[in-house]
N, CA, C and O atoms as a Maestro MAE file, in Angstrom:
{
 s_m_m2io_version
 :::
 2.0.0
}

f_m_ct {
 s_m_title
 :::
 protein
 m_atom[336] {
  # First column is atom index #
  i_m_mmod_type
  r_m_x_coord
  r_m_y_coord
  r_m_z_coord
  i_m_residue_number
  s_m_chain_name
  s_m_pdb_residue_name
  s_m_pdb_atom_name
  i_m_atomic_number
  :::
  1 25 -5.153 -47.223 113.147 1 A "MET " " N  " 7
  2 3 -5.391 -48.312 114.064 1 A "MET " " CA " 6
  3 2 -6.222 -47.805 115.240 1 A "MET " " C  " 6
  4 15 -6.042 -46.675 115.695 1 A "MET " " O  " 8
  5 25 -7.111 -48.625 115.715 2 A "HIS " " N  " 7
  6 3 -7.850 -48.301 116.927 2 A "HIS " " CA " 6
  7 2 -8.021 -49.571 117.750 2 A "HIS " " C  " 6
  8 15 -7.874 -50.681 117.238 2 A "HIS " " O  " 8
  9 25 -8.326 -49.397 119.005 3 A "VAL " " N  " 7
  10 3 -8.417 -50.521 119.930 3 A "VAL " " CA " 6
  11 2 -9.727 -50.430 120.698 3 A "VAL " " C  " 6
  12 15 -10.101 -49.355 121.167 3 A "VAL " " O  " 8
  13 25 -10.417 -51.542 120.826 4 A "HIS " " N  " 7
  14 3 -11.607 -51.614 121.669 4 A "HIS " " CA " 6
  15 2 -11.186 -52.201 123.005 4 A "HIS " " C  " 6
  16 15 -10.408 -53.155 123.045 4 A "HIS " " O  " 8
  17 25 -11.689 -51.644 124.098 5 A "GLN " " N  " 7
  18 3 -11.342 -52.136 125.426 5 A "GLN " " CA " 6
  19 2 -12.611 -52.316 126.248 5 A "GLN " " C  " 6
  20 15 -13.565 -51.547 126.123 5 A "GLN " " O  " 8
  21 25 -12.605 -53.333 127.079 6 A "SER " " N  " 7
  22 3 -13.714 -53.545 127.995 6 A "SER " " CA " 6
  23 2 -13.171 -54.272 129.229 6 A "SER " " C  " 6
  24 15 -12.086 -54.853 129.203 6 A "SER " " O  " 8
  25 25 -13.944 -54.223 130.292 7 A "LEU " " N  " 7
  26 3 -13.558 -54.856 131.549 7 A "LEU " " CA " 6
  27 2 -14.732 -55.724 131.998 7 A "LEU " " C  " 6
  28 15 -15.855 -55.234 132.123 7 A "LEU " " O  " 8
  29 25 -14.478 -57.006 132.238 8 A "TRP " " N  " 7
  30 3 -15.526 -57.963 132.565 8 A "TRP " " CA " 6
  31 2 -15.258 -58.621 133.902 8 A "TRP " " C  " 6
  32 15 -14.107 -58.824 134.288 8 A "TRP " " O  " 8
  33 25 -16.341 -58.957 134.615 9 A "LYS " " N  " 7
  34 3 -16.260 -59.730 135.859 9 A "LYS " " CA " 6
  35 2 -17.491 -60.617 135.933 9 A "LYS " " C  " 6
  36 15 -18.620 -60.134 135.845 9 A "LYS " " O  " 8
  37 25 -17.272 -61.901 136.095 10 A "ASP " " N  " 7
  38 3 -18.365 -62.883 136.155 10 A "ASP " " CA " 6
  39 2 -19.316 -62.735 134.967 10 A "ASP " " C  " 6
  40 15 -20.535 -62.711 135.138 10 A "ASP " " O  " 8
  41 25 -18.753 -62.637 133.773 11 A "LYS " " N  " 7
  42 3 -19.502 -62.533 132.514 11 A "LYS " " CA " 6
  43 2 -20.366 -61.278 132.432 11 A "LYS " " C  " 6
  44 15 -21.350 -61.247 131.694 11 A "LYS " " O  " 8
  45 25 -20.001 -60.247 133.188 12 A "LYS " " N  " 7
  46 3 -20.732 -58.986 133.165 12 A "LYS " " CA " 6
  47 2 -19.788 -57.870 132.728 12 A "LYS " " C  " 6
  48 15 -18.690 -57.730 133.266 12 A "LYS " " O  " 8
  49 25 -20.221 -57.084 131.755 13 A "ASN " " N  " 7
  50 3 -19.435 -55.962 131.273 13 A "ASN " " CA " 6
  51 2 -19.524 -54.828 132.295 13 A "ASN " " C  " 6
  52 15 -20.596 -54.258 132.497 13 A "ASN " " O  " 8
  53 25 -18.412 -54.503 132.933 14 A "LEU " " N  " 7
  54 3 -18.397 -53.484 133.980 14 A "LEU " " CA " 6
  55 2 -18.460 -52.061 133.422 14 A "LEU " " C  " 6
  56 15 -18.646 -51.111 134.182 14 A "LEU " " O  " 8
  57 25 -18.311 -51.907 132.129 15 A "PHE " " N  " 7
  58 3 -18.381 -50.584 131.507 15 A "PHE " " CA " 6
  59 2 -19.799 -50.231 131.058 15 A "PHE " " C  " 6
  60 15 -20.025 -49.120 130.578 15 A "PHE " " O  " 8
  61 25 -20.750 -51.139 131.199 16 A "PHE " " N  " 7
  62 3 -22.119 -50.915 130.737 16 A "PHE " " CA " 6
  63 2 -23.039 -50.625 131.910 16 A "PHE " " C  " 6
  64 15 -23.021 -51.326 132.921 16 A "PHE " " O  " 8
  65 25 -23.846 -49.574 131.756 17 A "GLU " " N  " 7
  66 3 -24.895 -49.261 132.733 17 A "GLU " " CA " 6
  67 2 -26.036 -48.589 131.981 17 A "GLU " " C  " 6
  68 15 -25.924 -47.435 131.568 17 A "GLU " " O  " 8
  69 25 -27.111 -49.305 131.810 18 A "ARG " " N  " 7
  70 3 -28.250 -48.808 131.029 18 A "ARG " " CA " 6
  71 2 -28.843 -47.542 131.648 18 A "ARG " " C  " 6
  72 15 -28.996 -47.434 132.865 18 A "ARG " " O  " 8
  73 25 -29.173 -46.585 130.772 19 A "GLY " " N  " 7
  74 3 -29.828 -45.378 131.213 19 A "GLY " " CA " 6
  75 2 -28.895 -44.217 131.508 19 A "GLY " " C  " 6
  76 15 -29.349 -43.102 131.766 19 A "GLY " " O  " 8
  77 25 -27.591 -44.473 131.471 20 A "THR " " N  " 7
  78 3 -26.630 -43.397 131.705 20 A "THR " " CA " 6
  79 2 -26.164 -42.844 130.363 20 A "THR " " C  " 6
  80 15 -26.546 -43.356 129.311 20 A "THR " " O  " 8
  81 25 -25.338 -41.798 130.398 21 A "TYR " " N  " 7
  82 3 -24.799 -41.227 129.165 21 A "TYR " " CA " 6
  83 2 -24.088 -42.310 128.361 21 A "TYR " " C  " 6
  84 15 -23.138 -42.929 128.842 21 A "TYR " " O  " 8
  85 25 -24.553 -42.532 127.144 22 A "ALA " " N  " 7
  86 3 -23.990 -43.535 126.229 22 A "ALA " " CA " 6
  87 2 -23.979 -44.934 126.842 22 A "ALA " " C  " 6
  88 15 -23.214 -45.795 126.407 22 A "ALA " " O  " 8
  89 25 -24.821 -45.163 127.844 23 A "ASP " " N  " 7
  90 3 -24.873 -46.449 128.558 23 A "ASP " " CA " 6
  91 2 -23.518 -46.839 129.151 23 A "ASP " " C  " 6
  92 15 -23.195 -48.023 129.246 23 A "ASP " " O  " 8
  93 25 -22.727 -45.834 129.551 24 A "LEU " " N  " 7
  94 3 -21.421 -46.084 130.156 24 A "LEU " " CA " 6
  95 2 -21.519 -45.973 131.671 24 A "LEU " " C  " 6
  96 15 -22.127 -45.042 132.199 24 A "LEU " " O  " 8
  97 25 -20.913 -46.935 132.365 25 A "SER " " N  " 7
  98 3 -20.896 -46.897 133.826 25 A "SER " " CA " 6
  99 2 -19.918 -45.829 134.300 25 A "SER " " C  " 6
  100 15 -19.119 -45.311 133.519 25 A "SER " " O  " 8
  101 25 -19.989 -45.510 135.576 26 A "LYS " " N  " 7
  102 3 -19.070 -44.542 136.161 26 A "LYS " " CA " 6
  103 2 -17.629 -45.037 136.039 26 A "LYS " " C  " 6
  104 15 -16.710 -44.252 135.806 26 A "LYS " " O  " 8
  105 25 -17.444 -46.357 136.199 27 A "MET " " N  " 7
  106 3 -16.119 -46.940 136.057 27 A "MET " " CA " 6
  107 2 -15.569 -46.718 134.647 27 A "MET " " C  " 6
  108 15 -14.388 -46.413 134.482 27 A "MET " " O  " 8
  109 25 -16.417 -46.869 133.638 28 A "ALA " " N  " 7
  110 3 -15.989 -46.659 132.252 28 A "ALA " " CA " 6
  111 2 -15.573 -45.217 132.022 28 A "ALA " " C  " 6
  112 15 -14.575 -44.959 131.349 28 A "ALA " " O  " 8
  113 25 -16.330 -44.271 132.575 29 A "LEU " " N  " 7
  114 3 -15.993 -42.864 132.403 29 A "LEU " " CA " 6
  115 2 -14.663 -42.533 133.069 29 A "LEU " " C  " 6
  116 15 -13.865 -41.780 132.510 29 A "LEU " " O  " 8
  117 25 -14.414 -43.080 134.250 30 A "TYR " " N  " 7
  118 3 -13.127 -42.875 134.909 30 A "TYR " " CA " 6
  119 2 -11.995 -43.539 134.128 30 A "TYR " " C  " 6
  120 15 -10.894 -42.996 134.039 30 A "TYR " " O  " 8
  121 25 -12.266 -44.702 133.568 31 A "TYR " " N  " 7
  122 3 -11.270 -45.423 132.764 31 A "TYR " " CA " 6
  123 2 -10.869 -44.584 131.547 31 A "TYR " " C  " 6
  124 15 -9.683 -44.422 131.260 31 A "TYR " " O  " 8
  125 25 -11.859 -44.059 130.844 32 A "ILE " " N  " 7
  126 3 -11.597 -43.205 129.674 32 A "ILE " " CA " 6
  127 2 -10.828 -41.956 130.100 32 A "ILE " " C  " 6
  128 15 -9.870 -41.551 129.440 32 A "ILE " " O  " 8
  129 25 -11.256 -41.351 131.203 33 A "GLY " " N  " 7
  130 3 -10.561 -40.164 131.711 33 A "GLY " " CA " 6
  131 2 -9.110 -40.443 132.051 33 A "GLY " " C  " 6
  132 15 -8.241 -39.610 131.794 33 A "GLY " " O  " 8
  133 25 -8.841 -41.603 132.625 34 A "GLY " " N  " 7
  134 3 -7.468 -41.973 132.961 34 A "GLY " " CA " 6
  135 2 -6.602 -42.154 131.730 34 A "GLY " " C  " 6
  136 15 -5.439 -41.751 131.712 34 A "GLY " " O  " 8
  137 25 -7.176 -42.767 130.695 35 A "ILE " " N  " 7
  138 3 -6.426 -42.939 129.455 35 A "ILE " " CA " 6
  139 2 -6.125 -41.584 128.827 35 A "ILE " " C  " 6
  140 15 -5.007 -41.343 128.373 35 A "ILE " " O  " 8
  141 25 -7.115 -40.701 128.800 36 A "LEU " " N  " 7
  142 3 -6.901 -39.377 128.216 36 A "LEU " " CA " 6
  143 2 -5.875 -38.581 129.024 36 A "LEU " " C  " 6
  144 15 -5.024 -37.906 128.444 36 A "LEU " " O  " 8
  145 25 -5.946 -38.652 130.351 37 A "LYS " " N  " 7
  146 3 -5.019 -37.904 131.202 37 A "LYS " " CA " 6
  147 2 -3.584 -38.400 131.036 37 A "LYS " " C  " 6
  148 15 -2.646 -37.603 131.005 37 A "LYS " " O  " 8
  149 25 -3.420 -39.698 130.931 38 A "HIS " " N  " 7
  150 3 -2.087 -40.288 130.894 38 A "HIS " " CA " 6
  151 2 -1.618 -40.649 129.484 38 A "HIS " " C  " 6
  152 15 -0.622 -41.357 129.334 38 A "HIS " " O  " 8
  153 25 -2.310 -40.180 128.459 39 A "ALA " " N  " 7
  154 3 -1.950 -40.511 127.075 39 A "ALA " " CA " 6
  155 2 -0.498 -40.192 126.733 39 A "ALA " " C  " 6
  156 15 0.163 -41.022 126.108 39 A "ALA " " O  " 8
  157 25 0.031 -39.021 127.116 40 A "PRO " " N  " 7
  158 3 1.442 -38.756 126.774 40 A "PRO " " CA " 6
  159 2 2.399 -39.804 127.349 40 A "PRO " " C  " 6
  160 15 3.334 -40.220 126.665 40 A "PRO " " O  " 8
  161 25 2.181 -40.231 128.581 41 A "ALA " " N  " 7
  162 3 3.051 -41.246 129.183 41 A "ALA " " CA " 6
  163 2 2.819 -42.614 128.543 41 A "ALA " " C  " 6
  164 15 3.765 -43.383 128.370 41 A "ALA " " O  " 8
  165 25 1.576 -42.923 128.194 42 A "LEU " " N  " 7
  166 3 1.274 -44.203 127.555 42 A "LEU " " CA " 6
  167 2 1.970 -44.337 126.203 42 A "LEU " " C  " 6
  168 15 2.312 -45.445 125.790 42 A "LEU " " O  " 8
  169 25 2.181 -43.219 125.514 43 A "LEU " " N  " 7
  170 3 2.829 -43.274 124.207 43 A "LEU " " CA " 6
  171 2 4.263 -43.784 124.296 43 A "LEU " " C  " 6
  172 15 4.802 -44.279 123.306 43 A "LEU " " O  " 8
  173 25 4.888 -43.673 125.462 44 A "ALA " " N  " 7
  174 3 6.227 -44.223 125.634 44 A "ALA " " CA " 6
  175 2 6.227 -45.732 125.425 44 A "ALA " " C  " 6
  176 15 7.237 -46.299 125.007 44 A "ALA " " O  " 8
  177 25 5.106 -46.385 125.711 45 A "PHE " " N  " 7
  178 3 4.983 -47.827 125.511 45 A "PHE " " CA " 6
  179 2 4.310 -48.163 124.178 45 A "PHE " " C  " 6
  180 15 4.667 -49.147 123.531 45 A "PHE " " O  " 8
  181 25 3.344 -47.349 123.773 46 A "CYS " " N  " 7
  182 3 2.563 -47.641 122.574 46 A "CYS " " CA " 6
  183 2 3.271 -47.227 121.288 46 A "CYS " " C  " 6
  184 15 3.110 -47.886 120.261 46 A "CYS " " O  " 8
  185 25 4.043 -46.159 121.326 47 A "ALA " " N  " 7
  186 3 4.712 -45.636 120.140 47 A "ALA " " CA " 6
  187 2 6.094 -45.117 120.542 47 A "ALA " " C  " 6
  188 15 6.312 -43.905 120.546 47 A "ALA " " O  " 8
  189 25 7.025 -46.005 120.877 48 A "PRO " " N  " 7
  190 3 8.285 -45.589 121.480 48 A "PRO " " CA " 6
  191 2 9.339 -45.024 120.523 48 A "PRO " " C  " 6
  192 15 10.294 -44.395 120.978 48 A "PRO " " O  " 8
  193 25 9.191 -45.231 119.212 49 A "THR " " N  " 7
  194 3 10.238 -44.783 118.292 49 A "THR " " CA " 6
  195 2 9.777 -43.592 117.459 49 A "THR " " C  " 6
  196 15 8.583 -43.304 117.367 49 A "THR " " O  " 8
  197 25 10.739 -42.912 116.859 50 A "THR " " N  " 7
  198 3 10.396 -41.766 116.009 50 A "THR " " CA " 6
  199 2 9.633 -42.198 114.771 50 A "THR " " C  " 6
  200 15 8.905 -41.393 114.191 50 A "THR " " O  " 8
  201 25 9.780 -43.449 114.350 51 A "ASN " " N  " 7
  202 3 9.029 -43.949 113.191 51 A "ASN " " CA " 6
  203 2 7.531 -43.948 113.459 51 A "ASN " " C  " 6
  204 15 6.738 -43.922 112.518 51 A "ASN " " O  " 8
  205 25 7.135 -43.976 114.709 52 A "SER " " N  " 7
  206 3 5.715 -43.966 115.062 52 A "SER " " CA " 6
  207 2 5.055 -42.646 114.708 52 A "SER " " C  " 6
  208 15 3.830 -42.577 114.607 52 A "SER " " O  " 8
  209 25 5.843 -41.601 114.518 53 A "TYR " " N  " 7
  210 3 5.292 -40.271 114.306 53 A "TYR " " CA " 6
  211 2 5.541 -39.735 112.900 53 A "TYR " " C  " 6
  212 15 5.219 -38.580 112.623 53 A "TYR " " O  " 8
  213 25 6.098 -40.534 112.021 54 A "GLN " " N  " 7
  214 3 6.351 -40.075 110.657 54 A "GLN " " CA " 6
  215 2 5.066 -40.142 109.846 54 A "GLN " " C  " 6
  216 15 4.224 -41.007 110.085 54 A "GLN " " O  " 8
  217 25 4.910 -39.226 108.879 55 A "PRO " " N  " 7
  218 3 3.699 -39.240 108.062 55 A "PRO " " CA " 6
  219 2 3.613 -40.503 107.208 55 A "PRO " " C  " 6
  220 15 4.631 -41.112 106.877 55 A "PRO " " O  " 8
  221 25 2.425 -40.876 106.868 56 A "ALA " " N  " 7
  222 3 2.200 -42.056 106.036 56 A "ALA " " CA " 6
  223 2 2.778 -41.822 104.647 56 A "ALA " " C  " 6
  224 15 2.788 -40.694 104.154 56 A "ALA " " O  " 8
  225 25 3.248 -42.864 104.034 57 A "ARG " " N  " 7
  226 3 3.809 -42.767 102.689 57 A "ARG " " CA " 6
  227 2 2.745 -43.021 101.627 57 A "ARG " " C  " 6
  228 15 3.065 -43.122 100.443 57 A "ARG " " O  " 8
  229 25 1.490 -43.123 102.036 58 A "SER " " N  " 7
  230 3 0.412 -43.500 101.116 58 A "SER " " CA " 6
  231 2 -0.150 -42.333 100.311 58 A "SER " " C  " 6
  232 15 -1.104 -42.532 99.559 58 A "SER " " O  " 8
  233 25 0.381 -41.161 100.431 59 A "GLY " " N  " 7
  234 3 -0.117 -40.033 99.656 59 A "GLY " " CA " 6
  235 2 -0.832 -39.018 100.511 59 A "GLY " " C  " 6
  236 15 -0.434 -37.853 100.542 59 A "GLY " " O  " 8
  237 25 -1.881 -39.424 101.210 60 A "LEU " " N  " 7
  238 3 -2.632 -38.510 102.063 60 A "LEU " " CA " 6
  239 2 -1.953 -38.455 103.424 60 A "LEU " " C  " 6
  240 15 -1.997 -39.422 104.184 60 A "LEU " " O  " 8
  241 25 -1.330 -37.333 103.728 61 A "ARG " " N  " 7
  242 3 -0.536 -37.205 104.957 61 A "ARG " " CA " 6
  243 2 -1.408 -37.460 106.192 61 A "ARG " " C  " 6
  244 15 -2.411 -36.783 106.419 61 A "ARG " " O  " 8
  245 25 -0.998 -38.445 106.973 62 A "GLY " " N  " 7
  246 3 -1.668 -38.731 108.219 62 A "GLY " " CA " 6
  247 2 -2.960 -39.522 108.089 62 A "GLY " " C  " 6
  248 15 -3.688 -39.669 109.071 62 A "GLY " " O  " 8
  249 25 -3.259 -40.034 106.905 63 A "ALA " " N  " 7
  250 3 -4.538 -40.707 106.684 63 A "ALA " " CA " 6
  251 2 -4.716 -41.942 107.545 63 A "ALA " " C  " 6
  252 15 -5.830 -42.250 107.968 63 A "ALA " " O  " 8
  253 25 -3.634 -42.646 107.806 64 A "ASP " " N  " 7
  254 3 -3.765 -43.871 108.592 64 A "ASP " " CA " 6
  255 2 -3.094 -43.756 109.956 64 A "ASP " " C  " 6
  256 15 -2.807 -44.764 110.602 64 A "ASP " " O  " 8
  257 25 -2.844 -42.519 110.391 65 A "GLN " " N  " 7
  258 3 -2.211 -42.319 111.681 65 A "GLN " " CA " 6
  259 2 -3.107 -41.481 112.577 65 A "GLN " " C  " 6
  260 15 -3.635 -40.456 112.144 65 A "GLN " " O  " 8
  261 25 -3.284 -41.905 113.817 66 A "PRO " " N  " 7
  262 3 -4.093 -41.101 114.732 66 A "PRO " " CA " 6
  263 2 -3.362 -39.826 115.125 66 A "PRO " " C  " 6
  264 15 -2.146 -39.832 115.317 66 A "PRO " " O  " 8
  265 25 -4.103 -38.744 115.244 67 A "HIS " " N  " 7
  266 3 -3.510 -37.507 115.732 67 A "HIS " " CA " 6
  267 2 -4.426 -36.818 116.727 67 A "HIS " " C  " 6
  268 15 -4.097 -35.755 117.252 67 A "HIS " " O  " 8
  269 25 -5.572 -37.423 116.984 68 A "LEU " " N  " 7
  270 3 -6.544 -36.835 117.886 68 A "LEU " " CA " 6
  271 2 -7.049 -37.938 118.804 68 A "LEU " " C  " 6
  272 15 -7.587 -38.940 118.332 68 A "LEU " " O  " 8
  273 25 -6.882 -37.764 120.102 69 A "LEU " " N  " 7
  274 3 -7.318 -38.766 121.066 69 A "LEU " " CA " 6
  275 2 -8.647 -38.313 121.656 69 A "LEU " " C  " 6
  276 15 -8.717 -37.263 122.295 69 A "LEU " " O  " 8
  277 25 -9.691 -39.088 121.448 70 A "THR " " N  " 7
  278 3 -11.006 -38.733 121.953 70 A "THR " " CA " 6
  279 2 -11.797 -39.982 122.295 70 A "THR " " C  " 6
  280 15 -11.441 -41.085 121.881 70 A "THR " " O  " 8
  281 25 -12.838 -39.812 123.031 71 A "ALA " " N  " 7
  282 3 -13.742 -40.917 123.350 71 A "ALA " " CA " 6
  283 2 -15.088 -40.607 122.719 71 A "ALA " " C  " 6
  284 15 -15.591 -39.489 122.830 71 A "ALA " " O  " 8
  285 25 -15.669 -41.600 122.058 72 A "GLN " " N  " 7
  286 3 -16.963 -41.420 121.411 72 A "GLN " " CA " 6
  287 2 -17.976 -42.358 122.038 72 A "GLN " " C  " 6
  288 15 -17.634 -43.446 122.501 72 A "GLN " " O  " 8
  289 25 -19.207 -41.928 122.046 73 A "SER " " N  " 7
  290 3 -20.252 -42.784 122.603 73 A "SER " " CA " 6
  291 2 -20.700 -43.838 121.604 73 A "SER " " C  " 6
  292 15 -21.312 -44.833 121.993 73 A "SER " " O  " 8
  293 25 -20.408 -43.639 120.331 74 A "GLN " " N  " 7
  294 3 -20.785 -44.602 119.304 74 A "GLN " " CA " 6
  295 2 -19.629 -44.760 118.343 74 A "GLN " " C  " 6
  296 15 -18.834 -43.840 118.152 74 A "GLN " " O  " 8
  297 25 -19.539 -45.938 117.738 75 A "CYS " " N  " 7
  298 3 -18.545 -46.146 116.691 75 A "CYS " " CA " 6
  299 2 -19.124 -45.560 115.410 75 A "CYS " " C  " 6
  300 15 -20.169 -46.015 114.945 75 A "CYS " " O  " 8
  301 25 -18.481 -44.587 114.849 76 A "ARG " " N  " 7
  302 3 -18.976 -43.924 113.654 76 A "ARG " " CA " 6
  303 2 -18.191 -44.301 112.410 76 A "ARG " " C  " 6
  304 15 -18.467 -43.783 111.328 76 A "ARG " " O  " 8
  305 25 -17.221 -45.190 112.543 77 A "GLY " " N  " 7
  306 3 -16.456 -45.645 111.392 77 A "GLY " " CA " 6
  307 2 -15.346 -44.682 111.037 77 A "GLY " " C  " 6
  308 15 -15.165 -43.644 111.673 77 A "GLY " " O  " 8
  309 25 -14.610 -45.050 110.007 78 A "SER " " N  " 7
  310 3 -13.433 -44.264 109.619 78 A "SER " " CA " 6
  311 2 -13.805 -42.924 109.005 78 A "SER " " C  " 6
  312 15 -12.962 -42.029 108.932 78 A "SER " " O  " 8
  313 25 -15.044 -42.763 108.562 79 A "ASN " " N  " 7
  314 3 -15.420 -41.494 107.927 79 A "ASN " " CA " 6
  315 2 -15.558 -40.352 108.925 79 A "ASN " " C  " 6
  316 15 -15.779 -39.213 108.515 79 A "ASN " " O  " 8
  317 25 -15.435 -40.622 110.230 80 A "SER " " N  " 7
  318 3 -15.536 -39.556 111.214 80 A "SER " " CA " 6
  319 2 -14.166 -39.024 111.621 80 A "SER " " C  " 6
  320 15 -14.075 -38.126 112.459 80 A "SER " " O  " 8
  321 25 -13.091 -39.573 111.032 81 A "ALA " " N  " 7
  322 3 -11.748 -39.121 111.400 81 A "ALA " " CA " 6
  323 2 -11.511 -37.691 110.917 81 A "ALA " " C  " 6
  324 15 -12.021 -37.273 109.877 81 A "ALA " " O  " 8
  325 25 -10.736 -36.964 111.690 82 A "LEU " " N  " 7
  326 3 -10.398 -35.583 111.337 82 A "LEU " " CA " 6
  327 2 -8.954 -35.531 110.883 82 A "LEU " " C  " 6
  328 15 -8.082 -36.145 111.497 82 A "LEU " " O  " 8
  329 25 -8.699 -34.799 109.808 83 A "PHE " " N  " 7
  330 3 -7.343 -34.668 109.303 83 A "PHE " " CA " 6
  331 2 -6.945 -33.206 109.292 83 A "PHE " " C  " 6
  332 15 -7.770 -32.338 109.007 83 A "PHE " " O  " 8
  333 25 -5.673 -32.922 109.604 84 A "PRO " " N  " 7
  334 3 -5.216 -31.528 109.632 84 A "PRO " " CA " 6
  335 2 -5.146 -30.922 108.246 84 A "PRO " " C  " 6
  336 15 -4.779 -29.756 108.099 84 A "PRO " " O  " 8
  :::
 }
 m_bond[335] {
  # First column is bond index #
  i_m_from
  i_m_to
  i_m_order
  :::
  1 1 2 1
  2 2 3 1
  3 3 4 2
  4 3 5 1
  5 5 6 1
  6 6 7 1
  7 7 8 2
  8 7 9 1
  9 9 10 1
  10 10 11 1
  11 11 12 2
  12 11 13 1
  13 13 14 1
  14 14 15 1
  15 15 16 2
  16 15 17 1
  17 17 18 1
  18 18 19 1
  19 19 20 2
  20 19 21 1
  21 21 22 1
  22 22 23 1
  23 23 24 2
  24 23 25 1
  25 25 26 1
  26 26 27 1
  27 27 28 2
  28 27 29 1
  29 29 30 1
  30 30 31 1
  31 31 32 2
  32 31 33 1
  33 33 34 1
  34 34 35 1
  35 35 36 2
  36 35 37 1
  37 37 38 1
  38 38 39 1
  39 39 40 2
  40 39 41 1
  41 41 42 1
  42 42 43 1
  43 43 44 2
  44 43 45 1
  45 45 46 1
  46 46 47 1
  47 47 48 2
  48 47 49 1
  49 49 50 1
  50 50 51 1
  51 51 52 2
  52 51 53 1
  53 53 54 1
  54 54 55 1
  55 55 56 2
  56 55 57 1
  57 57 58 1
  58 58 59 1
  59 59 60 2
  60 59 61 1
  61 61 62 1
  62 62 63 1
  63 63 64 2
  64 63 65 1
  65 65 66 1
  66 66 67 1
  67 67 68 2
  68 67 69 1
  69 69 70 1
  70 70 71 1
  71 71 72 2
  72 71 73 1
  73 73 74 1
  74 74 75 1
  75 75 76 2
  76 75 77 1
  77 77 78 1
  78 78 79 1
  79 79 80 2
  80 79 81 1
  81 81 82 1
  82 82 83 1
  83 83 84 2
  84 83 85 1
  85 85 86 1
  86 86 87 1
  87 87 88 2
  88 87 89 1
  89 89 90 1
  90 90 91 1
  91 91 92 2
  92 91 93 1
  93 93 94 1
  94 94 95 1
  95 95 96 2
  96 95 97 1
  97 97 98 1
  98 98 99 1
  99 99 100 2
  100 99 101 1
  101 101 102 1
  102 102 103 1
  103 103 104 2
  104 103 105 1
  105 105 106 1
  106 106 107 1
  107 107 108 2
  108 107 109 1
  109 109 110 1
  110 110 111 1
  111 111 112 2
  112 111 113 1
  113 113 114 1
  114 114 115 1
  115 115 116 2
  116 115 117 1
  117 117 118 1
  118 118 119 1
  119 119 120 2
  120 119 121 1
  121 121 122 1
  122 122 123 1
  123 123 124 2
  124 123 125 1
  125 125 126 1
  126 126 127 1
  127 127 128 2
  128 127 129 1
  129 129 130 1
  130 130 131 1
  131 131 132 2
  132 131 133 1
  133 133 134 1
  134 134 135 1
  135 135 136 2
  136 135 137 1
  137 137 138 1
  138 138 139 1
  139 139 140 2
  140 139 141 1
  141 141 142 1
  142 142 143 1
  143 143 144 2
  144 143 145 1
  145 145 146 1
  146 146 147 1
  147 147 148 2
  148 147 149 1
  149 149 150 1
  150 150 151 1
  151 151 152 2
  152 151 153 1
  153 153 154 1
  154 154 155 1
  155 155 156 2
  156 155 157 1
  157 157 158 1
  158 158 159 1
  159 159 160 2
  160 159 161 1
  161 161 162 1
  162 162 163 1
  163 163 164 2
  164 163 165 1
  165 165 166 1
  166 166 167 1
  167 167 168 2
  168 167 169 1
  169 169 170 1
  170 170 171 1
  171 171 172 2
  172 171 173 1
  173 173 174 1
  174 174 175 1
  175 175 176 2
  176 175 177 1
  177 177 178 1
  178 178 179 1
  179 179 180 2
  180 179 181 1
  181 181 182 1
  182 182 183 1
  183 183 184 2
  184 183 185 1
  185 185 186 1
  186 186 187 1
  187 187 188 2
  188 187 189 1
  189 189 190 1
  190 190 191 1
  191 191 192 2
  192 191 193 1
  193 193 194 1
  194 194 195 1
  195 195 196 2
  196 195 197 1
  197 197 198 1
  198 198 199 1
  199 199 200 2
  200 199 201 1
  201 201 202 1
  202 202 203 1
  203 203 204 2
  204 203 205 1
  205 205 206 1
  206 206 207 1
  207 207 208 2
  208 207 209 1
  209 209 210 1
  210 210 211 1
  211 211 212 2
  212 211 213 1
  213 213 214 1
  214 214 215 1
  215 215 216 2
  216 215 217 1
  217 217 218 1
  218 218 219 1
  219 219 220 2
  220 219 221 1
  221 221 222 1
  222 222 223 1
  223 223 224 2
  224 223 225 1
  225 225 226 1
  226 226 227 1
  227 227 228 2
  228 227 229 1
  229 229 230 1
  230 230 231 1
  231 231 232 2
  232 231 233 1
  233 233 234 1
  234 234 235 1
  235 235 236 2
  236 235 237 1
  237 237 238 1
  238 238 239 1
  239 239 240 2
  240 239 241 1
  241 241 242 1
  242 242 243 1
  243 243 244 2
  244 243 245 1
  245 245 246 1
  246 246 247 1
  247 247 248 2
  248 247 249 1
  249 249 250 1
  250 250 251 1
  251 251 252 2
  252 251 253 1
  253 253 254 1
  254 254 255 1
  255 255 256 2
  256 255 257 1
  257 257 258 1
  258 258 259 1
  259 259 260 2
  260 259 261 1
  261 261 262 1
  262 262 263 1
  263 263 264 2
  264 263 265 1
  265 265 266 1
  266 266 267 1
  267 267 268 2
  268 267 269 1
  269 269 270 1
  270 270 271 1
  271 271 272 2
  272 271 273 1
  273 273 274 1
  274 274 275 1
  275 275 276 2
  276 275 277 1
  277 277 278 1
  278 278 279 1
  279 279 280 2
  280 279 281 1
  281 281 282 1
  282 282 283 1
  283 283 284 2
  284 283 285 1
  285 285 286 1
  286 286 287 1
  287 287 288 2
  288 287 289 1
  289 289 290 1
  290 290 291 1
  291 291 292 2
  292 291 293 1
  293 293 294 1
  294 294 295 1
  295 295 296 2
  296 295 297 1
  297 297 298 1
  298 298 299 1
  299 299 300 2
  300 299 301 1
  301 301 302 1
  302 302 303 1
  303 303 304 2
  304 303 305 1
  305 305 306 1
  306 306 307 1
  307 307 308 2
  308 307 309 1
  309 309 310 1
  310 310 311 1
  311 311 312 2
  312 311 313 1
  313 313 314 1
  314 314 315 1
  315 315 316 2
  316 315 317 1
  317 317 318 1
  318 318 319 1
  319 319 320 2
  320 319 321 1
  321 321 322 1
  322 322 323 1
  323 323 324 2
  324 323 325 1
  325 325 326 1
  326 326 327 1
  327 327 328 2
  328 327 329 1
  329 329 330 1
  330 330 331 1
  331 331 332 2
  332 331 333 1
  333 333 334 1
  334 334 335 1
  335 335 336 2
  :::
 }
}
């Protein structure tokens, strides 16, 4: 599972700034940094039970479970996922 997030004001995407790294505004970079910094605490709300951390029963261990938190400048699809 993955989630797309954006922040808008008056029909303007506040995370977009043309000409910067990956066209991300300074606010977007701080937002991503905050999520990465506070990821362990966020998991208390996002994945509160031990079932959230059990391996998938589909055969390939961890195939449908995130184990690496990162920010990418482009969506590269599921083929860019890393597995242990």
